[in-house]
C-alpha positions in Angstrom: 67.6 -51.6 30.4 70.3 -52.9 32.7 69.3 -50.3 35.3 66.0 -52.1 35.7 67.9 -55.1 36.9 69.1 -53.1 39.9 65.7 -52.2 41.2 63.5 -54.7 43.0 60.7 -53.6 45.1 58.5 -55.8 47.2 55.7 -54.4 49.3 55.3 -56.8 52.2 51.9 -57.0 53.9 51.7 -56.8 57.7 49.5 -59.9 57.9 50.0 -63.4 56.6 46.5 -63.6 55.5 46.4 -67.0 54.0 47.8 -68.9 57.0 45.9 -70.1 60.0 46.1 -68.8 62.7 45.7 -65.3 61.1 48.1 -62.6 62.3 46.9 -59.1 63.2 47.2 -56.3 60.8 46.1 -55.1 57.4 47.4 -55.0 53.9 47.0 -53.3 50.6 44.9 -56.2 49.4 44.0 -59.7 50.7 43.7 -63.1 49.1 41.1 -65.0 51.1 40.2 -68.6 50.9 36.6 -69.2 49.5 36.4 -72.9 48.8 38.1 -75.9 47.2 37.1 -78.8 45.0 38.5 -82.0 43.4 40.5 -83.0 46.4 43.2 -85.6 45.7 46.2 -86.8 47.7 44.5 -89.0 50.2 47.2 -90.4 52.5 45.5 -92.3 55.4 42.1 -93.3 56.7 40.3 -94.5 59.8 36.7 -95.7 59.9 34.0 -96.0 62.4 30.6 -97.4 61.6 29.2 -95.9 58.4 31.9 -93.2 58.1 35.4 -93.0 56.9 37.7 -90.1 58.1 40.4 -89.5 55.5 43.6 -87.4 55.8 43.9 -85.6 52.5 46.7 -83.2 51.5 44.2 -80.3 52.1 42.6 -81.5 55.4 39.9 -83.9 56.6 37.3 -85.4 54.4 34.4 -87.5 55.8 33.1 -90.2 53.5 29.7 -91.9 54.0 30.0 -95.7 53.4 26.4 -96.6 54.3 26.4 -98.1 50.9 30.0 -99.4 50.5 29.5 -99.9 46.8 28.9 -96.2 46.3 30.8 -94.2 48.9 30.1 -90.5 48.8 31.7 -87.4 50.3 29.7 -86.1 53.3 31.9 -83.2 54.3 35.3 -81.7 54.2 37.4 -79.4 56.5 40.1 -77.4 54.7 43.0 -76.9 57.1 45.9 -74.9 55.7 48.9 -75.3 55.6 47.9 -78.9 54.8 50.2 -81.8 54.2 48.2 -84.3 56.2 49.7 -87.8 56.1 48.4 -89.6 59.1 45.2 -89.9 61.1 43.9 -91.5 64.4 40.5 -91.6 66.0 39.5 -91.6 69.7 36.1 -90.8 71.0 34.6 -87.8 69.2 37.9 -86.6 67.9 40.3 -87.3 65.0 44.0 -86.4 65.1 45.7 -85.5 61.9 49.4 -85.6 61.4 50.3 -82.5 59.3 54.0 -82.9 58.6 55.7 -79.6 59.3 52.5 -78.1 60.9 52.2 -80.6 63.7 48.9 -82.2 64.7 45.4 -80.9 64.1 42.6 -81.9 66.5 39.1 -82.1 65.0 35.8 -82.6 66.6 33.8 -85.2 64.6 30.7 -85.5 66.9 28.7 -84.4 63.9 30.4 -86.0 60.9 28.6 -83.7 58.6 30.1 -80.7 60.2 33.7 -81.4 61.5 35.1 -78.6 63.6 38.8 -77.7 64.2 39.4 -77.6 68.0 43.1 -76.9 68.2 46.6 -77.3 66.6 49.6 -78.8 68.4 52.9 -77.9 66.8 55.6 -80.5 67.1 59.4 -79.9 66.8 59.9 -82.2 63.9 57.6 -83.4 61.1 54.6 -85.3 62.3 54.0 -88.2 59.9 52.0 -90.8 61.9 49.8 -90.8 65.1 48.2 -93.3 67.5 45.6 -92.3 70.0 45.1 -94.3 73.3 43.1 -93.0 76.2 44.2 -89.5 77.1 47.4 -89.6 75.1 48.4 -89.1 71.6 51.6 -90.7 70.3 53.3 -88.9 67.4 56.0 -90.2 65.1 57.8 -86.9 64.5 60.6 -87.9 62.2 63.9 -86.4 63.3 62.4 -85.3 66.6 61.5 -88.9 67.5 58.5 -89.7 69.7 56.2 -87.0 71.1 53.7 -88.0 73.8 50.9 -85.4 74.0 48.2 -85.3 76.7 44.9 -84.6 74.9 42.5 -85.0 77.9 41.6 -81.4 77.1 41.5 -81.4 73.3 41.5 -77.6 73.2 44.7 -77.4 75.1 47.0 -80.3 74.2 50.2 -80.6 76.4 53.4 -82.4 75.7 54.1 -84.8 78.6 57.2 -86.6 77.2 59.5 -87.0 74.3 62.1 -89.6 73.2 64.7 -88.8 70.6 65.1 -92.0 68.6 68.4 -92.7 66.8 66.8 -92.6 63.4 63.9 -90.7 61.9 60.5 -91.9 63.3 58.2 -92.8 60.4 55.7 -95.3 61.6 54.1 -96.0 64.9 51.9 -98.6 66.7 50.8 -99.2 70.3 51.5 -102.5 72.1 50.4 -102.5 75.7 52.5 -100.1 77.7 54.9 -99.7 74.8 55.1 -97.7 71.6 56.7 -99.3 68.6 58.5 -96.9 66.2 59.6 -97.7 62.7 62.7 -95.6 62.8 63.9 -95.2 59.3 67.5 -95.5 58.1 69.4 -95.9 61.3 66.9 -96.9 63.9 65.2 -100.1 62.8 62.4 -100.9 65.3 62.5 -98.9 68.5 60.4 -100.0 71.5 59.6 -97.3 74.0 58.0 -97.7 77.4 55.2 -95.2 77.9 53.7 -96.5 81.0 54.9 -93.3 82.7 55.0 -90.7 79.9 57.1 -88.4 82.0 59.5 -89.4 80.5 59.1 -92.3 78.0 62.3 -94.4 78.0 63.8 -97.0 75.6 62.8 -100.6 76.4 64.3 -102.5 73.5 65.1 -102.3 69.8 65.7 -104.5 66.7 68.1 -103.5 63.9 66.4 -104.3 60.7 68.3 -104.9 57.4 66.6 -102.1 55.4 64.8 -98.8 56.1 62.0 -99.3 58.7 59.0 -97.4 57.2 56.0 -98.6 59.0 54.9 -101.1 61.7 51.8 -103.0 62.5 50.9 -105.2 65.5 48.8 -108.4 65.6 48.8 -110.4 68.8 52.3 -110.8 70.2 53.9 -110.0 66.8 55.2 -106.9 65.1 55.4 -106.6 61.4 57.8 -104.1 60.0 57.7 -102.8 56.4 61.5 -102.5 56.0 61.8 -101.2 52.4 64.5 -103.3 50.7 64.5 -105.5 53.9 61.0 -106.8 53.1 58.5 -107.5 55.9 60.2 -108.4 59.1 58.1 -110.5 61.6 59.2 -110.1 65.3 58.0 -111.8 68.4 57.3 -109.3 71.2 56.6 -111.7 74.0 59.4 -109.9 75.8 59.3 -106.3 74.4 62.8 -105.6 75.7 64.2 -108.4 73.5 62.3 -108.7 70.2 63.1 -111.9 68.3 63.0 -112.2 64.5 60.6 -115.0 63.5 61.0 -114.6 59.7 61.4 -112.2 56.8 59.2 -112.2 53.8 60.1 -112.7 51.0 63.1 -114.9 51.8 64.8 -114.0 48.5 66.8 -110.8 49.1 66.6 -109.9 45.4 62.8 -109.7 45.5 62.4 -107.9 48.8 60.6 -104.6 49.1 57.9 -103.4 51.5 56.6 -99.8 51.6 53.7 -100.2 54.0 52.1 -103.0 56.0 48.9 -103.9 57.7 47.8 -107.1 59.5 44.5 -108.8 60.4 44.1 -112.2 62.0 47.5 -113.5 60.9 47.2 -112.3 57.3 49.7 -109.6 56.2 48.9 -107.0 53.6 51.8 -105.0 52.3 52.7 -102.8 49.4 55.5 -103.7 46.9 54.3 -101.8 43.9 51.2 -104.1 43.9 49.2 -105.1 47.0 50.6 -108.4 48.3 48.7 -110.8 50.6 50.7 -113.2 52.8 49.5 -115.8 55.2 51.6 -115.4 58.4 49.4 -117.5 60.7 52.6 -119.5 61.1 55.0 -116.5 61.6 58.0 -118.8 61.1 56.9 -119.7 57.6 54.8 -117.0 55.9 53.3 -118.0 52.6 52.2 -115.9 49.6 48.4 -115.9 49.1 47.9 -113.4 46.3 49.4 -110.5 44.3 46.6 -108.0 43.6 47.8 -106.5 40.3 44.6 -105.7 38.4 44.2 -102.3 40.2 47.7 -101.2 39.5 50.2 -99.4 41.7 49.2 -99.5 45.4 51.0 -97.0 47.6 49.6 -97.6 51.1 47.5 -100.1 53.0 45.6 -99.9 56.3 43.2 -102.0 58.4 40.5 -100.1 60.3 37.3 -101.2 61.9 37.6 -104.7 60.4 38.1 -103.4 56.8 41.1 -103.2 54.5 41.8 -100.0 52.8 44.2 -99.9 49.8 45.5 -96.5 48.4 46.0 -95.9 44.7 47.5 -92.5 43.8 45.5 -91.9 40.6 42.4 -93.8 41.5 41.6 -93.2 45.2 40.9 -95.7 48.0 39.5 -99.2 47.6 37.5 -100.7 50.4 37.9 -104.5 50.8 36.0 -107.0 52.9 38.4 -109.2 55.0 35.8 -111.4 56.8 37.8 -114.1 55.0 41.2 -112.4 55.7 43.1 -114.3 53.0 40.6 -113.5 50.3 39.9 -109.7 50.4 36.8 -108.9 48.4 36.2 -105.5 46.8 33.2 -103.7 48.4 33.6 -100.3 46.8 36.0 -97.6 45.7 36.1 -93.9 46.6 37.6 -92.3 43.5 39.7 -89.1 43.7 41.3 -87.1 40.9 45.0 -87.5 40.0 47.1 -84.4 39.6 45.2 -81.1 39.0 47.8 -79.0 37.2 45.9 -77.3 34.4 42.7 -75.2 34.5 40.7 -72.8 32.3 37.5 -70.9 32.9 34.7 -69.8 30.6 31.8 -67.9 32.3 30.4 -70.3 34.9 32.3 -73.4 33.9 35.8 -74.3 35.2 37.7 -77.0 33.2 40.4 -78.9 35.1 42.9 -81.3 33.7 43.1 -84.4 35.8 46.4 -86.0 35.0 46.3 -88.8 33.9 42.6 -89.5 34.1 40.9 -86.9 31.9 38.9 -83.6 32.0 36.8 -82.5 34.9 34.1 -79.8 34.7 33.1 -77.7 37.7 30.0 -75.5 37.9 31.3 -72.2 39.4 28.2 -70.1 39.0 28.5 -69.8 42.7 32.3 -69.5 43.3 31.8 -70.1 47.0 30.4 -73.6 46.2 32.1 -75.1 43.2 30.4 -78.3 42.2 31.7 -81.1 40.0 29.4 -81.3 37.0 30.9 -84.1 34.9 34.0 -86.0 33.8 35.4 -86.8 30.4 38.0 -89.6 30.4 41.2 -89.4 28.6 42.3 -92.0 26.1 45.9 -91.6 27.1 46.8 -88.9 29.6 45.4 -85.4 30.1 48.4 -83.0 29.8 46.8 -79.6 29.3 43.4 -77.8 28.9 42.1 -74.7 27.3 38.6 -73.2 26.9 36.8 -70.7 24.6 33.1 -70.0 25.0 31.2 -73.3 24.8 34.2 -75.5 23.8 37.0 -77.1 25.8 40.2 -78.4 24.4 42.4 -80.9 26.1 45.7 -82.3 25.1 45.5 -86.1 25.4 49.2 -87.0 25.0 49.6 -89.3 21.9 45.9 -89.2 21.0 45.9 -85.6 20.0 43.7 -82.7 21.3 40.0 -83.4 22.0 37.4 -80.8 21.3 34.5 -81.0 23.8 31.2 -79.2 23.7 30.6 -77.9 27.3 27.4 -75.8 26.6 25.7 -78.2 29.0 28.5 -78.9 31.5 26.6 -81.8 33.0 26.5 -83.6 29.6 29.7 -82.7 27.7 30.3 -84.4 24.3 33.3 -84.7 22.0 32.7 -82.9 18.8 36.1 -83.1 17.1 39.8 -83.8 17.5 43.0 -82.3 16.3 45.3 -85.2 15.5 49.0 -85.0 16.1 51.9 -87.3 15.1 53.7 -86.2 18.3 52.7 -85.9 21.9 50.6 -82.8 22.7 52.1 -81.4 26.0 50.8 -77.8 26.5 47.7 -76.0 25.3 46.5 -72.4 25.7 43.7 -70.3 24.4 43.5 -66.5 24.3 40.9 -64.4 22.4 40.0 -66.5 19.3 43.3 -68.3 19.1 44.4 -71.8 20.2 48.0 -72.7 20.8 49.3 -76.3 21.1 52.8 -77.3 22.0 54.0 -80.8 21.3 57.0 -82.9 22.3 59.4 -82.5 19.4 56.5 -81.2 17.3 56.9 -77.5 17.8 54.3 -74.8 18.6 51.1 -74.8 16.5 48.8 -71.8 16.2 45.2 -72.0 15.2 42.3 -69.6 14.5 39.0 -70.5 16.2 36.6 -68.8 13.9 35.0 -72.2 13.6 35.6 -73.9 17.0 34.9 -77.3 15.7 37.4 -77.0 12.9 40.4 -74.9 14.1 42.3 -73.4 11.2 46.0 -73.7 11.5 47.9 -70.5 11.1 51.4 -72.0 11.3 53.9 -74.1 13.2 57.1 -72.9 14.8 59.7 -75.0 16.6 60.9 -73.1 19.7 63.0 -76.1 20.8 60.9 -76.4 23.9 57.3 -77.6 24.6 56.3 -74.2 25.8 53.3 -72.1 26.9 52.3 -69.8 24.1 49.9 -67.0 23.2 48.8 -65.6 19.9 47.2 -62.5 18.4 46.8 -63.8 14.8 49.8 -62.1 13.3 52.4 -63.2 15.9 52.9 -66.0 18.3 54.5 -65.4 21.7 56.4 -68.3 23.2 57.6 -68.7 26.7 60.3 -71.1 25.5 62.0 -72.1 28.8 65.8 -71.6 28.7 65.5 -70.5 25.0 64.0 -67.2 26.0 60.8 -65.3 25.2 60.4 -65.6 21.5 58.1 -63.5 19.2 57.2 -65.5 16.1 56.0 -63.9 12.8 53.0 -65.9 11.6 52.1 -63.7 8.6 54.1 -66.1 6.4 52.1 -69.2 7.3 54.4 -71.4 5.2 57.6 -70.6 7.2 56.9 -68.8 10.4 60.1 -67.3 11.8 61.4 -65.8 15.0 61.1 -62.0 14.8 62.0 -60.9 18.3 63.6 -62.2 21.4 64.2 -61.4 25.1 66.8 -63.6 26.7 67.3 -63.7 30.4 69.3 -66.3 32.3 66.9 -68.9 33.5 63.6 -70.3 32.2 60.4 -68.6 30.9 57.5 -70.8 32.0 54.2 -69.0 30.9 52.9 -66.0 29.1 49.6 -64.1 28.8 48.9 -61.1 26.6 47.2 -57.7 27.2 48.3 -55.4 24.4 50.7 -53.7 24.3 52.2 -55.9 27.1 53.1 -59.6 27.6 53.2 -60.8 31.1 55.6 -63.6 31.6 56.3 -66.1 34.5 60.1 -66.4 34.6 61.2 -69.2 36.9 64.0 -67.3 38.5 63.2 -63.6 37.9 59.4 -63.8 38.8 57.0 -61.6 36.8 58.6 -60.1 33.7 56.6 -57.4 31.8 57.5 -56.9 28.1 56.3 -54.2 25.8 55.4 -55.9 22.5 54.1 -52.9 20.6 57.1 -53.5 18.2 57.2 -57.3 17.9 60.6 -57.2 16.3 62.0 -55.5 19.3 60.2 -56.6 22.5 61.4 -54.5 25.5 61.6 -55.6 29.1 60.0 -52.8 30.9 59.1 -54.1 34.4 60.0 -56.9 36.8 58.7 -58.2 40.1 61.0 -60.9 41.6 59.5 -63.3 44.1 62.8 -64.2 45.7 64.2 -60.6 45.8 66.7 -61.2 43.0 67.1 -63.4 39.9 68.1 -66.9 41.0 66.2 -66.6 44.3 63.3 -68.6 45.4 60.3 -69.0 45.1 60.1 -69.8 41.4 57.3 -68.6 39.1 55.6 -71.3 37.1 52.3 -69.8 35.9 50.9 -66.4 35.2 47.4 -64.8 34.9 46.3 -61.3 34.4 43.1 -59.4 34.9 42.8 -55.6 34.4 45.5 -54.0 36.6 46.5 -57.1 38.5 48.7 -60.0 37.7 49.0 -63.3 39.5 51.9 -65.7 39.7 51.7 -69.4 40.6 54.9 -70.4 42.4 54.6 -74.1 43.0 55.0 -75.1 46.7 55.2 -71.4 47.6 51.7 -70.6 46.6 50.8 -67.5 44.6 51.3 -63.7 44.4 48.9 -60.9 43.5 50.8 -58.0 41.9 49.6 -54.5 41.1 50.5 -53.8 37.4 48.7 -50.4 37.1 52.2 -49.1 36.4 53.8 -51.8 34.3 57.2 -50.3 34.9 56.9 -50.6 38.7 54.8 -53.6 39.6 54.1 -53.8 43.4 53.0 -56.7 45.6 49.4 -56.7 46.7 49.0 -60.0 48.6 50.2 -63.6 48.8 48.6 -66.9 49.5 50.5 -70.1 50.6 48.5 -72.9 49.1 48.8 -76.4 50.7 49.7 -78.0 47.5 51.8 -77.1 44.4 50.3 -74.1 42.5 51.0 -74.5 38.8 48.3 -72.7 36.8 45.7 -70.1 37.7 42.9 -68.1 36.2 41.8 -64.6 37.3 38.1 -63.7 36.7 36.8 -60.6 38.4 37.4 -60.8 42.1 38.1 -64.5 42.0 41.3 -66.4 41.4 41.1 -70.2 40.6 44.3 -72.1 41.3 45.3 -75.6 40.0 47.2 -76.7 43.1 48.1 -80.3 42.2 45.9 -81.8 45.0 42.7 -79.9 43.9 41.3 -76.6 42.8 41.4 -73.7 45.2 39.1 -70.7 44.9 40.4 -67.4 46.3 38.9 -63.9 46.5 41.0 -60.8 46.2 39.8 -57.5 47.8 40.4 -54.2 46.1 43.4 -52.4 47.3 42.9 -50.1 50.2 45.1 -48.0 52.3 46.6 -50.1 55.1 46.3 -47.2 57.6 42.6 -47.3 57.3 42.5 -51.0 58.3 44.4 -51.3 61.6 46.4 -48.1 62.5 47.6 -49.7 65.7 49.8 -52.1 63.7 51.5 -49.3 61.8 54.5 -47.2 62.9 53.8 -43.7 64.2 56.6 -42.3 61.9 58.8 -43.4 59.1 61.3 -46.1 60.1 64.4 -47.1 58.3 66.1 -50.3 59.3 69.8 -51.3 58.8 70.3 -53.0 55.5 71.0 -56.7 55.6 73.3 -58.3 55.1 75.9 -55.7 56.0 78.7 -55.8 54.9 77.3 -57.2 51.6 78.5 -58.4 48.1 76.8 -57.7 45.8 73.1 -57.8 47.0 71.6 -56.2 50.1 68.1 -55.5 51.2 66.7 -52.2 52.6 63.6 -52.3 54.9 61.5 -49.4 55.8 58.0 -48.8 57.3 55.5 -46.1 56.4 52.8 -44.9 58.8 50.5 -43.8 55.9 50.3 -43.8 52.1 52.8 -41.2 50.9 55.3 -40.4 48.1 58.7 -41.9 48.8 62.1 -41.3 47.3 64.8 -43.8 48.2 68.3 -43.4 46.7 71.9 -44.6 47.2 74.8 -42.1 47.5 78.6 -42.5 47.6 80.7 -41.0 50.4 81.0 -37.7 48.5 77.3 -37.3 48.5 76.9 -38.1 44.7 73.8 -40.0 43.8 74.6 -43.5 42.6 71.1 -44.8 41.8 67.5 -43.9 42.7 65.7 -47.1 43.8 62.2 -45.7 44.5 60.4 -42.5 43.4 56.7 -43.2 43.7 53.7 -43.3 46.0 53.6 -46.3 48.3 51.0 -47.7 50.7 51.4 -47.8 54.4 53.2 -50.8 55.9 56.5 -52.5 55.6 58.5 -52.4 52.3 61.7 -54.1 51.1 64.0 -52.8 48.4 67.0 -54.8 47.1 70.1 -53.2 45.6 72.6 -55.3 43.6 75.5 -52.9 43.8 75.0 -51.3 40.4 74.6 -47.6 39.5 72.1 -46.0 37.2 74.0 -47.1 34.1 74.1 -50.7 35.2 77.8 -50.7 36.1 79.1 -52.4 39.2 80.2 -49.9 41.8 83.5 -50.1 43.8 83.9 -51.4 47.3 83.4 -48.8 50.1 80.9 -47.0 52.3 77.6 -45.9 50.8 74.6 -44.0 52.2 71.0 -44.9 51.6 68.5 -42.2 52.2 64.7 -42.2 52.3 62.7 -39.0 52.0 59.0 -38.3 52.2 57.2 -35.0 52.4 57.5 -35.0 56.2 60.9 -36.6 57.0 64.3 -37.7 55.7 66.3 -40.6 57.2 69.7 -42.0 56.1 72.0 -44.8 57.1 75.4 -46.2 56.1 76.2 -49.5 54.4 79.4 -51.2 53.4 80.1 -53.0 50.1 83.0 -55.5 50.4 84.3 -57.5 47.4 
């Protein structure tokens, strides 16, 4: 089996189909965005009248607060690649800071139908924005300040930049000046933008901590300075800011993560929301510590209202007509972390960590609709579903059994109690598998879904994802390998088979006679389990090109002749497994969040992406040449391997004008074949093949010159490569 380690084939598509703007070209298959639901990760808001415009991880969400006590979602605009952390509003437009993707400009003239107008890419990582007149001021971390002319929103133009000494994190406007909270080394930077070509430094103040955000109220600036607390500065002369005070005075109690100000009252985050009366800036006084709502991450004042951000709860809207006594008006709740999902017919079950179980109606996959919510007693750590019953692991309170025959009115009908913390839960066919912290892996038969019958328990030394066929359990046991457990002796289940690969097995699904495994380093590993005592690794598809590379596979799903891998921040892969010994890439999709689990059902793929659920549609494979022949080479092309010289891994790239049978092999200088890398039919397009310097028997070859040759029925091309040790 060592020879399989030396072959890695990735079929690259010619279009990056999941990323906007879309590139020209075609591919063997496409993963297309359909819709998304259960958005979480709200990072900033602005409000105007009856509407709140919120920067979510996935894009823009418009919230109707006509009735502040019951805010409701009005519309949303999904904007990959996502990562929105800041927002500003000016006229009929909002401007969203999208970290590494720059700034998105959105027309909100009709709040029920926001429309993307343009993107503006910045050289750094856009984290905060302020709009004033025709200009947009962007805090762009290591690239400092970017001044962008947005008088024509469809064609934004950079008019000036200023590279601050630190990393620009927060921004505020003060007359003809921009104030920048400049991170570790920069303190507060004051930049004159009266003439944006170019902006120039006017003054600065070296704070004691890490300047994270800044707010302005009258002639004063308030800097959230991390361990330096809240620093209050007099800006009467912007070229020479003067410290009035620091709150709190005690250095041992100082911390400020974010800050907002209204009528001399300071609201800042230090775990809880803290309210301070700074009407006398020389002597700020504590008014209140708002602890009942829990951890508060950010705070903002917009349109005369205070907005407080709670990661697992959403956004709280507070009335500050009496600034020192903010009164709760309403709360817009959002899910926590969406990292587990399961599907049964037209119902999708999502684990909302830590809050509970959320049910989506997916009878129309293009319009998933939340049907109901089941709160957790402790913390929702995993979900599974079979027919009309959902099972969710609720940490120390066991596994709940929920009747979802009417998804709008779910009801708890049973519980599996555990003396340990239930961590992972899976369901395949008529079997339920629960993995607990220090409690091993328990396998159940679901003949009676209300009273699962335990088959046995096995301790794989890791709270792992598992599968079961009744006679055997199959455990993706992290660094302890892929373990096959004999369950026929229900008293003492024992390990019968093992595949050990350096790295971590993260997930497993079964489709006899194969097990499909997500291996964090190796990617998709396909094992023949027809002989459970001797599982055999028969196929491999590596996401990073070789074991140990990135991205890293976390979750796996399989449907017919396709497998899908969730790869965290790197999205997901669709893989052709019609030949399990030679899996080939079909398509990829770079999700805006962190893809952890996924379910394939027909032509749809549902992804738990940490910040929500994404629905994708995969087309059936077609010949690339039929899609856009202008994007394909007129004849076979073989590129120089890279790197060259190499030790021990190198990559060979070639392009095919049409679907054809390909043979690719390595030869030594005497013309003797060292190893055959490819001998199969491939689709048109660009292909990559990696070689790790081993021959057919798995032995490492000697240093020297080698030939790599590609042959089709119409042409043969060869090039030289040099292996140096």
